[in-house]
C-alpha positions as CSV (number, residue, x, y, z in Angstrom):
1,X,18.0,-13.2,13.7
2,X,16.7,-11.6,10.0
3,X,13.1,-11.7,9.0
4,X,12.3,-11.4,5.2
5,X,8.8,-9.8,4.8
6,X,7.8,-8.9,1.4
7,X,5.1,-5.8,0.9
8,X,2.9,-7.5,-1.7
9,X,1.6,-4.4,-3.2
10,X,4.4,-1.8,-2.3
11,X,3.4,1.8,-1.0
12,X,1.4,1.4,2.4
13,X,1.8,-2.6,2.4
14,X,5.9,-1.6,3.6
15,X,4.5,0.6,6.4
16,X,2.0,-2.5,7.6
17,X,5.0,-4.9,7.1
18,X,6.9,-2.9,9.8
19,X,3.7,-2.8,12.0
20,X,3.6,-6.6,11.4
21,X,7.4,-6.9,12.5
22,X,6.7,-4.8,15.8
23,X,3.8,-7.1,16.9
24,X,5.0,-10.7,15.6
25,X,8.7,-10.3,16.3
26,X,9.7,-7.1,18.2
27,X,13.0,-5.3,18.5
28,X,15.2,-8.5,19.0
29,X,14.9,-9.8,15.3
30,X,15.9,-7.6,11.9
31,X,13.7,-6.9,9.4
32,X,14.4,-6.5,5.7
33,X,11.2,-5.4,4.0
34,X,11.4,-6.1,0.0
35,X,8.8,-3.5,-1.2
36,X,8.3,-1.7,-4.8
37,X,9.0,2.0,-5.3
38,X,5.5,2.5,-6.4
39,X,3.5,5.5,-5.1
40,X,0.4,7.5,-5.7
41,X,0.8,10.2,-8.1
42,X,0.5,13.0,-5.3
43,X,4.2,11.7,-4.2
44,X,5.6,10.4,-7.6
45,X,4.1,12.1,-10.3
46,X,5.7,9.6,-12.9
47,X,3.4,6.7,-13.7
48,X,4.4,3.2,-12.8
49,X,6.9,1.5,-10.5
50,X,10.8,2.8,-9.8
51,X,13.5,0.9,-10.4
52,X,17.3,1.2,-9.3
53,X,18.1,3.6,-12.2
54,X,15.6,6.1,-10.6
55,X,17.4,6.6,-7.5
56,X,21.0,7.8,-6.4
57,X,22.6,6.6,-3.2
58,X,21.5,2.9,-3.3
59,X,23.4,0.0,-1.6
60,X,23.9,-3.2,-3.2
61,X,22.6,-6.1,-0.8
62,X,22.7,-8.7,-3.6
63,X,23.7,-8.7,-7.4
64,X,20.0,-7.7,-8.4
65,X,18.7,-6.2,-4.8
66,X,19.5,-2.8,-3.8
67,X,18.5,-1.4,0.0
68,X,17.0,2.1,0.3
69,X,18.8,4.3,3.0
70,X,17.5,7.2,4.4
71,X,20.2,9.3,2.2
72,X,19.0,7.8,-0.9
73,X,17.2,10.2,-3.3
74,X,14.9,9.6,-6.2
75,X,15.8,11.5,-9.6
76,X,13.4,14.0,-10.4
77,X,10.7,14.3,-11.4
78,X,10.3,10.7,-9.3
79,X,9.5,10.7,-6.1
80,X,9.4,8.3,-3.3
81,X,8.5,7.7,0.2
82,X,11.3,4.5,0.5
83,X,13.9,7.1,2.1
84,X,12.0,8.7,4.6
85,X,10.5,5.7,5.7
86,X,14.2,4.3,5.8
87,X,15.1,7.4,8.2
88,X,11.9,7.0,10.7
89,X,11.5,3.0,10.9
90,X,14.2,0.8,12.2
91,X,14.4,-1.5,9.3
92,X,16.2,-2.1,6.0
93,X,14.2,-1.2,2.8
94,X,14.8,-3.2,0.1
95,X,14.0,-2.5,-3.7
96,X,11.6,-4.8,-5.2
97,X,12.3,-4.1,-8.8
98,X,9.4,-5.5,-11.3
99,X,11.0,-4.3,-14.8
100,X,12.6,-8.0,-15.4
101,X,9.0,-9.3,-14.7
102,X,8.2,-12.6,-12.3
103,X,11.6,-14.0,-13.4
104,X,13.4,-10.9,-12.2
105,X,11.4,-10.6,-8.9
106,X,11.9,-14.5,-8.3
107,X,15.7,-14.0,-9.2
108,X,15.8,-11.3,-6.2
109,X,13.7,-13.4,-3.6
110,X,16.2,-16.3,-4.1
111,X,19.3,-13.8,-3.7
112,X,18.0,-12.8,-0.4
113,X,17.3,-16.1,0.8
114,X,20.6,-17.4,0.0
115,X,22.3,-14.2,1.4
116,X,20.3,-13.6,4.5
117,X,19.1,-17.1,5.7
118,X,15.9,-15.5,6.7
119,X,14.3,-17.2,9.7
120,X,11.0,-16.6,8.2
121,X,9.4,-15.2,5.1
122,X,6.3,-13.6,5.2
123,X,4.2,-11.9,2.0
124,X,2.1,-9.6,3.4
125,X,-1.2,-7.8,1.5
126,X,-3.4,-5.3,3.3
127,X,-7.1,-5.4,2.0
128,X,-6.9,-8.9,0.3
129,X,-6.9,-8.1,-3.4
130,X,-3.9,-10.3,-4.0
131,X,-6.8,-13.0,-3.7
132,X,-8.6,-11.8,-6.8
133,X,-9.6,-14.0,-9.6
134,X,-8.9,-10.8,-11.9
135,X,-12.5,-10.1,-13.4
136,X,-13.5,-8.5,-10.1
137,X,-15.5,-5.3,-11.1
138,X,-14.7,-3.4,-7.9
139,X,-10.6,-4.6,-8.4
140,X,-8.5,-1.3,-9.3
141,X,-4.7,-2.4,-9.0
142,X,-4.4,-6.3,-9.5
143,X,-0.8,-6.0,-11.2
144,X,1.6,-5.5,-8.1
145,X,0.2,-8.1,-5.8
146,X,-0.1,-10.9,-8.9
147,X,3.3,-10.4,-9.8
148,X,4.5,-10.7,-6.4
149,X,2.3,-13.9,-6.0
150,X,3.6,-15.5,-9.1
151,X,7.3,-14.9,-7.6
152,X,6.9,-16.0,-4.4
153,X,5.4,-19.5,-5.4
154,X,8.5,-20.0,-7.3
155,X,11.1,-19.5,-4.6
156,X,12.5,-22.9,-3.0
157,X,11.8,-22.2,0.5
158,X,9.0,-21.8,2.9
159,X,6.9,-18.5,2.4
160,X,3.6,-17.7,4.4
161,X,0.9,-15.6,2.8
162,X,-0.6,-13.0,5.3
163,X,-3.5,-10.8,4.4
164,X,-4.3,-7.9,6.9
165,X,-7.4,-5.8,7.2
166,X,-9.2,-8.0,5.0
167,X,-11.4,-5.4,2.7
168,X,-9.8,-2.4,3.8
169,X,-8.4,-1.3,0.3
170,X,-11.8,-1.1,-1.2
171,X,-11.1,-3.5,-3.9
172,X,-12.8,-6.6,-2.9
173,X,-15.4,-6.8,-0.5
174,X,-15.2,-8.0,3.0
175,X,-17.7,-10.6,2.5
176,X,-15.6,-11.9,-0.9
177,X,-12.5,-11.8,1.0
178,X,-13.7,-13.4,4.6
179,X,-14.5,-16.8,2.6
180,X,-10.8,-17.4,1.3
181,X,-9.2,-16.6,4.8
182,X,-7.3,-19.2,6.6
183,X,-6.4,-19.3,10.3
184,X,-6.1,-16.0,12.3
185,X,-2.4,-15.0,13.0
186,X,-2.7,-11.8,15.0
187,X,-4.8,-9.0,15.8
188,X,-3.3,-5.7,15.6
189,X,-3.8,-3.5,18.8
190,X,-3.2,0.2,19.8
191,X,0.4,-0.7,20.9
192,X,1.0,-2.2,17.5
193,X,0.0,1.0,15.8
194,X,2.3,3.1,17.5
195,X,5.1,1.4,16.1
196,X,4.0,3.0,12.6
197,X,2.1,6.7,13.7
198,X,4.5,8.7,13.1
199,X,4.9,7.6,9.6
200,X,1.0,7.6,9.1
201,X,0.9,11.3,9.8
202,X,2.2,11.9,6.7
203,X,2.3,8.7,4.8
204,X,-0.7,8.7,1.7
205,X,-1.7,4.8,2.3
206,X,-5.5,5.1,2.9
207,X,-5.4,0.8,3.5
208,X,-2.7,1.2,6.0
209,X,-4.2,4.1,7.8
210,X,-7.4,2.5,7.9
211,X,-5.7,-0.8,9.4
212,X,-3.9,1.5,12.0
213,X,-7.4,3.4,13.0
214,X,-9.1,0.1,13.5
215,X,-6.5,-1.2,15.4
216,X,-7.0,2.1,17.6
217,X,-11.0,0.8,17.8
218,X,-12.2,3.3,15.3
219,X,-15.3,2.2,13.7
220,X,-17.8,3.4,10.9
221,X,-17.6,3.7,7.3
222,X,-14.6,5.6,5.6
223,X,-14.7,7.1,2.2
224,X,-11.6,6.7,0.2
225,X,-9.8,7.4,-3.0
226,X,-10.8,9.8,-6.0
227,X,-14.0,8.0,-6.6
228,X,-15.4,8.0,-3.0
229,X,-15.5,4.3,-2.1
230,X,-17.3,3.2,1.2
231,X,-15.2,0.7,3.2
232,X,-16.7,-0.5,6.2
233,X,-14.1,-0.3,9.8
234,X,-15.0,-3.5,11.7
235,X,-14.1,-5.6,14.2
236,X,-12.3,-7.6,11.1
237,X,-10.2,-4.6,10.5
238,X,-7.0,-4.9,12.6
239,X,-6.9,-8.7,11.8
240,X,-4.1,-10.5,10.0
241,X,-4.7,-14.4,8.6
242,X,-2.8,-16.6,6.9
243,X,-3.8,-17.9,3.3
244,X,-2.8,-21.1,1.5
245,X,-0.1,-19.7,-1.1
246,X,-1.0,-22.2,-3.8
247,X,-4.6,-21.9,-3.4
248,X,-4.1,-18.2,-3.7
249,X,-1.8,-18.8,-7.0
250,X,-4.4,-21.4,-8.3
251,X,-7.5,-18.7,-7.8
252,X,-5.2,-15.7,-9.3
253,X,-5.5,-15.9,-13.2
254,X,-3.1,-13.1,-13.5
255,X,-0.6,-14.4,-11.1
256,X,-0.4,-17.6,-13.0
257,X,-0.3,-15.7,-16.5
258,X,2.8,-14.0,-15.5
259,X,4.8,-16.5,-14.0
260,X,7.7,-16.6,-16.6
261,X,7.3,-12.9,-17.9
262,X,10.9,-11.4,-18.4
263,X,9.6,-7.7,-18.5
264,X,7.1,-5.3,-17.0
265,X,5.7,-4.7,-20.4
266,X,4.9,-8.4,-20.5
267,X,3.1,-8.1,-17.1
268,X,0.9,-5.1,-18.2
269,X,0.1,-6.9,-21.5
270,X,-1.2,-9.8,-19.5
271,X,-3.3,-7.6,-17.1
272,X,-4.7,-5.7,-20.0
273,X,-6.1,-9.2,-21.6
274,X,-7.3,-10.8,-18.0
275,X,-8.4,-7.8,-16.0
276,X,-9.4,-5.5,-19.3
277,X,-6.7,-2.7,-18.0
278,X,-3.3,-2.0,-16.6
279,X,-3.6,0.2,-13.5
280,X,-0.3,1.9,-15.0
281,X,-2.5,3.1,-18.0
282,X,-4.8,4.6,-15.3
283,X,-2.1,6.1,-13.7
284,X,-0.6,7.5,-17.2
285,X,-3.9,9.0,-18.0
286,X,-4.5,10.5,-14.6
287,X,-0.9,11.9,-14.8
288,X,-1.7,13.8,-17.9
289,X,-5.0,15.3,-16.7
290,X,-3.4,16.3,-13.3
291,X,-0.2,18.3,-15.3
292,X,-3.1,20.4,-16.8
293,X,-4.7,21.3,-13.6
294,X,-4.0,24.2,-12.2
295,X,-3.0,24.4,-8.5
296,X,-5.8,26.1,-6.6
297,X,-5.0,28.4,-3.7
298,X,-5.1,26.9,-0.2
299,X,-7.6,29.5,1.5
300,X,-8.7,28.4,5.1
301,X,-11.9,30.0,5.1
302,X,-12.8,28.5,1.7
303,X,-11.6,25.4,2.7
304,X,-13.5,24.8,6.0
305,X,-16.7,26.0,4.0
306,X,-16.4,23.6,1.3
307,X,-15.6,20.8,4.2
308,X,-18.8,21.5,5.8
309,X,-20.7,20.9,2.4
310,X,-18.9,17.8,1.7
311,X,-19.5,16.7,5.5
312,X,-23.0,17.4,5.0
313,X,-23.5,15.3,1.8
314,X,-21.0,12.4,3.5
315,X,-23.2,11.9,6.4
316,X,-26.6,11.5,3.9
317,X,-24.3,8.5,2.3
318,X,-23.9,7.4,6.1
319,X,-20.0,8.2,5.9
320,X,-18.4,8.4,9.2
321,X,-14.8,9.1,8.3
322,X,-12.5,9.9,5.5
323,X,-9.0,9.9,4.4
324,X,-6.9,13.3,3.8
325,X,-6.3,11.8,0.4
326,X,-9.7,11.9,-0.3
327,X,-10.4,15.3,1.1
328,X,-7.4,16.6,-0.9
329,X,-9.3,15.3,-4.1
330,X,-12.9,16.5,-3.0
331,X,-11.7,20.0,-2.1
332,X,-10.3,20.6,-5.4
333,X,-6.3,20.6,-3.8
334,X,-3.3,19.3,-5.5
335,X,-1.5,16.3,-3.7
336,X,1.4,18.7,-2.7
337,X,-1.0,20.6,-0.5
338,X,-2.3,17.5,1.2
339,X,-0.3,18.0,4.2
340,X,-1.2,21.7,4.6
341,X,-4.7,20.7,4.6
342,X,-3.8,18.2,7.1
343,X,-2.5,20.7,9.5
344,X,-5.3,23.3,8.7
345,X,-8.0,21.2,9.6
346,X,-6.4,19.2,12.5
347,X,-5.6,22.8,14.3
348,X,-8.9,24.1,13.8
349,X,-10.9,21.2,14.2
350,X,-8.8,19.1,16.3
351,X,-11.8,17.0,18.0
352,X,-12.7,15.1,14.6
353,X,-8.9,13.9,13.9
354,X,-8.9,10.1,14.6
355,X,-5.4,9.6,13.9
356,X,-4.9,9.0,11.0
357,X,-8.6,9.4,9.6
358,X,-10.8,12.4,9.8
359,X,-14.2,11.9,11.6
360,X,-17.3,13.5,10.0
361,X,-19.1,15.7,12.1
């Protein structure tokens, strides 16, 4: 049997989809994970999502859907985590292409439903920002989720909307998301997290990293992103809830606005109008800023000294954990040095590594 899981926001949602499949369906069923090729700038320095034309080695699955095998490669200067995910996980990763708006994504979904006849269709969002109205002050990246939601509501097949790790993306507060959640579907366990543990050693997703950490029992307050947002790691962190798809659409103003869009430019324009910004604009601006930054030398003694200072200040703020992405930012290092930083810290202070997070002493 084939299960179709749509990673609503791309990035770490695709890793969480693999964890979900292992937890709910096991090894007997096959999973096709439909996801955006849209990674953080430390992985892909080109702003916005990638389309099929940005890769070599893709395999055509339907007229508009291409799979990303392990030997596929993004065309420089673009980058992507998808080929490595395909190499390390036993699933088929298919490219969700937003460049033709909601109509294009809907067409992709309809083709997959017709071609695969999947036993189930799950749409998975980590954190719950897919439930946003669009005007929340803490909302940072509504575009991808809204576009996915708009398309899924138009597919002539039963689609189940799932939210994992409510509040873990730092975009909507847990108390805010909690009131919109439906029945509990699953609570991730240590065993579930093991299915993606090797991937989270290198994958930069903070939300899915915290999802796996809470499944392992980590609790506290984790500081994330370049802005240093605090996220609570609670017993609700590893939970997965179902949410009514139509209710989510009626709430999400951006998703309703983009229902008939035919291009990504249209979707961006609606995002600027309704939310006041487009997250791709933010990436464009940050990419220019990063391009002008000189790469700092990773000097072990200096890094460990700066880490001590950061941890002292973090404790005052009540922070118990952080991510390696955030540490890379606060220590003034480039995204390409993230893995080197992780190796340095886990080698020198292994007792502080609570995979995949860093515990503040």
